[in-house]
C-alpha positions, 0 to 999 in steps of 0.5 A, a space after each residue: 427546630 434548629 436541631 431538626 434543621 441542622 439534621 435536615 441540612 446534614 441529611 441534605 448535605 450528606 445526600 448531596 455528598 453521596 450523590 456526588 460520590 455516586 456520580 463520581 463513581 459512575 462517571 469514572 466507570 463510564 470514562 474508564 470504559 470509554 477510554 478502554 474502547 478508544 484505546 482498543 481502537 487506537 491499538 487496532 489502528 496501530 496494529 493495522 498500521 504496523 501490519 500494513 507497513 510490514 507486508 513487503 518486509 515480511 515477504 523479503 525477510 528484511 530484518 532492518 525494515 522489520 526492526 525499524 517498524 517495531 521500534 517506531 510502533 514501540 515509541 507510541 504512548 502506552 505501547 509496552 510490546 510490539 512484535 512481528 510474526 511470520 506465517 509459521 508463528 516465529 517472532 522475526 521482530 520484537 522490542 524485546 530481543 529475547 523474544 526473537 526467534 521464539 515460536 508464539 501462537 498466532 491469534 489470527 491464523 485461520 480466524 478473524 484478521 483482527 483479535 484482541 485479548 485482555 491480559 491484565 493489565 495489558 491489552 494484546 491486539 493481533 492483526 493478520 498481515 494479509 496481502 491479496 488474500 494471502 496470510 503472510 504473518 501477524 503484527 502484535 501490539 500490547 498496550 498498558 491499560 493501567 498506564 493509559 487509563 489510571 492517570 486519567 481516572 485519578 485526575 478525574 476523581 480528584 477534580 470531581 471531588 474538589 467540585 463536589 466540596 466547593 459547590 456542595 449545593 450544586 453538586 449534582 448539576 456540577 457533577 453532571 456538567 463536569 462529566 459531560 465536559 470530560 466525555 466530550 473530547 473522548 466522543 470527538 476522539 472516537 468520532 475521529 477514530 471512526 472516520 480514520 478507520 473508514 479511510 478518511 485520513 484527513 480526520 483530526 480532533 482539536 485537543 482541548 486539554 493538556 492531560 492524558 486525554 489531550 495527549 491521546 488526542 495529539 497522538 491520534 492527530 500525529 498518527 493521522 498526519 503520518 498516515 496521510 504523508 504515507 499515502 502521498 508518498 505511495 501515490 507519488 511513487 505509484 506512478 513509477 512502480 509496477 502494480 504487476 510486480 508488487 501483486 506478483 510478489 505478494 500473491 505467489 505462495 512461495 514468493 517470486 524470485 526477484 534476484 534473477 531467474 531464467 524464464 522464457 518470455 516474449 519481448 516487445 519493442 515499439 518505436 516511433 518511426 522517423 522521430 528524430 527527423 520529425 522532431 527537428 521541425 517541432 517545438 519542444 512542447 509539441 515533441 513532448 505532447 506527441 511522445 506522451 500521446 503515443 506512450 499513453 496508448 502503447 502503455 494502455 494496450 500493454 497493461 490491458 493485455 497483462 504485459 509488464 511495461 519495462 521502460 521507455 528508451 528515448 522514443 521507444 517502449 520495451 515490454 515483456 509478457 510472461 513475467 512476473 506473472 507466468 503465462 502459457 500464451 505470452 507470445 499470443 498476448 504480445 502479438 495481440 498487444 501489437 495489433 491493438 497498438 497499431 489500431 489505436 495509433 491509426 485511430 489517433 492519426 485519423 482523429 488529429 486536430 489542426 496543429 497535432 502530428 501523426 506518428 508511425 510505429 514499428 514493432 518487433 517481437 521475439 520469444 526466448 529465454 532471458 534473466 528476469 528479476 531485480 537488476 541494479 545496486 543496493 541503492 537503486 534496482 529495476 525489475 527488468 529482463 536481460 539477455 540475447 532475446 531482448 537484443 533480438 527483439 530490439 534489433 528486429 524492431 529497427 527493421 520494421 517499416 512504419 505500420 509493420 509488426 515483425 516477429 521471429 520464427 519462435 513467435 510464429 510457431 506459437 501464434 500461427 492459427 491465431 494470426 495471419 503471418 507473411 514470411 519476409 525471408 531471412 534477415 541478418 541482425 546486427 551482432 548475430 552470426 546466424 540469420 533470423 527468419 522474419 515474419 510480418 503480422 498481417 493486420 486485420 482489415 
C-alpha cells in the first residue's frame, strides 16, 4: 500500500511537475509573442517619431539634423540600427558610417506607409516619410529581438521553475497566478501604446518591476514625455511660424526656393491712421487692445484669401500674395483682401461698446518683382520679401486717407473688370524719381 501510495504520490508530483513545466512553456511562449507584439509597436512608434522629425531635415538636406535624429533614435533600448533614406533610396543618415551614401531598397515606396520585416534575430521597421501626401524618404529602425526578449523570457523561466519546486502542491494555481502577474504589466503597456498611437500623448504606464519589462515601461513613459514636450514646443512656435510657408516647402515636388528667388508678387500694407495722436490719450492696455482687435481682423482677412502675413511694423501690417504658393491672380486676391479688411473694420467700428475706440485704416497695394525667400543670419531668419516693389507699396499706403485703398497702375491693369477704380492722378513717392499713377478702389455699397 505504501509502495502504491508512494508511486501514486510520485505520479501526482510528476503530473504537477509536468503541469508546471507545460504551464511554464505556455506562459513563456505567450509572453514571447506578447513581447514581440509590444516591441513591434514600440519600434513602429520609434520609426514614426523618427520619420516625423526628419521631414524638414530630409527636404532641406540638413546633414547635422539627420545625424542628430539618427543618434537619438539609436540610443533607445534594443536599437541596433537606425537610418534615413531619401526618396531615391540613398542612405543619408545612419548609425553605421559605412552605410551612408549606399543605395538601399525602400520597403515602403509605393506600398504601405509602415512595413515590418523579420530578419532573425532582428526586426526591421520601415516608415515612409510623408508630408501632405508627398513621399520624401523613409525611416528605418532595427531592433534586436534577442536582446529585448531573451532576458525577460529567461528570468520568467527561472522564476516559474522556482515557484513550481517550492510550492509543488499548488503548482498549477501558482503557475497560473504568476503568469497572470507577468502578463498584467505587458497588457497595461499595450493599452498605453494603443492610447499613444491614437494620439493621447498623456498616456503613461506605472512601472511595476525593475526587470526588462519595467525598463521597457519606463522607456515608453520617457518617449511619451518626449512627444508631449515636442507637441508643447510646436504649439508654442506655431503661433509665430507661417503654416503657408511650411506647407509650401513640403508640398512642392522639387521644393520651394528658400534662399531667395525673384518673383512677381502683390504687396499689401495696412496702417492705422492717426494712431500716434490717438494713443497719446489712451492707456497702455487700451492701445494694446485696439491694436490686437485691428491686427486680428486684418490677419484673418489676409489668411482667408490665401495671402502670407509677413510682419507687424508698429501699427502697420505687411502682407503679400503669390508666394510661397504661386498664384496667377495675386493682385485680385490682394484687392479683395483690402475690401474685406475695410468692411470688417467698418463692422467693428459700428459695434463698439462704451470705452472701446474706433480705428480708421489706410491701405496701399502694388504689384512688382521682389526677392522672396529666407533672409537673415544662420541664427535667425525670416521668410520675407524685399525689393523696390515693397517700398512702393509701403509709401503708397502713407498717402492713403482713412478708409481709402490706393493701388498703382500695375495693380489696376490686373484687377480692372473685377473692381471699380478711380484715377487719382500722378503722385510723387518719396525716394523715387518717376511719378506713380495712383488709383483708388471704390468700395461696394
